N, C-alpha and C positions, 0 to 999 in steps of 0.2 A: 388887557387887550393887546393883541399882537400889533406890531408896527406894520404899516402898509407894505414895506419892502419885503418883510417876512411873509405876509399873506401872498404876495405876488410869487415868491419862491415856491410856496406850497401849491398854488394853482399850476405853476409850470411843472412842478414835480408830478402833479396829478394826471397830466396828459399821458404819461407813460407808465402809470402805476395802477396796480390792482388794489382797490379799496375793499376792506372788510369792515362792515358796520356792526357795531355792538351798542345796544341801548340798555343802560343799567339804571336809568333814572328812577324806576319804580321799585328797585331792590333795596332791601335793608342790609346794613353791614352784618357780616363780612362778605355777603354775596357779590357786590360789585367787584371787589378785589379778586375774589375767587374766579369769577367769570372772565375778568380781564387777563389774569395770569394763565388761565386755561387757553384762552384765545391766542395769547402770545406764544404758548408752548408749541403751537402748530403754524404760527405765522411764518411764511416763507420770505426769503430775501427778495426785495423788490416790492413786497406788499406793505400796505400801511393799514394798521388797525385804527379805525375812526370810532372813538367811544363818545357816546352822548351820556353825560352825567349831570346830576343836579348840583354837584359841588366839585371842588378841586380835590383830587385824591392825593394829598400830600404824602401819605405813607408810601403810596405807589411810586411817586416821583423819586423818592430816595432809593428804591430798589432797582429802578430801570437801568441805570448805568452799570450796575454789577451784573445784570442779566444780559447785557449787550445791546440795550436799546436806547434810543433817544426819543424825545417827544416834543410836541408843540401844543400849547393850550390856547384856546380862544374862548372868551366869555361872549357867548352869542346874545344872551339876554339874561335877565334875572332868573336864576334857577336853571340855567342851561349852559353847560360848558362842553365844548368839543375838544377832545384830546386826541391828537394824532400821534401814533407810536410806530416806529420803524426800527429795523435792525441798523446798528451803527454802520455796518458795511454798505448799507443802501442810502446813506446820508445824502440828501439833496444838496448840491453845491450852493453855498451862500446862506443856508438856514442855520442859524447859530444861537448861542447864548441862552440864558435863563428864560424860562417859558418856552424854550426850545431845548429843554433839559440836557445839560451836560453834567448834571449832578452838583451844580454849584449851590 
């Protein structure tokens, strides 16, 4: 679960951000990864991809830094994770560290 100060930063970031929603909860592997990577390939600077997933996509987390992205994950409830992914160049001030993926 994200710390409250991190959630506040995400909310502040969201006021000036275009969100792109992607729900992959019902898809079987490897479709979630494929859909997410396809969405990221057209994600513009300043946009945030908000993925609804039934699990944490650890293999994706490892790829994101090399692809030029950072992320933040929140476990909303059992069986629901929300992963926000954005270009490193669009990094919201103050949002940092693991579960806000810097590939650590």
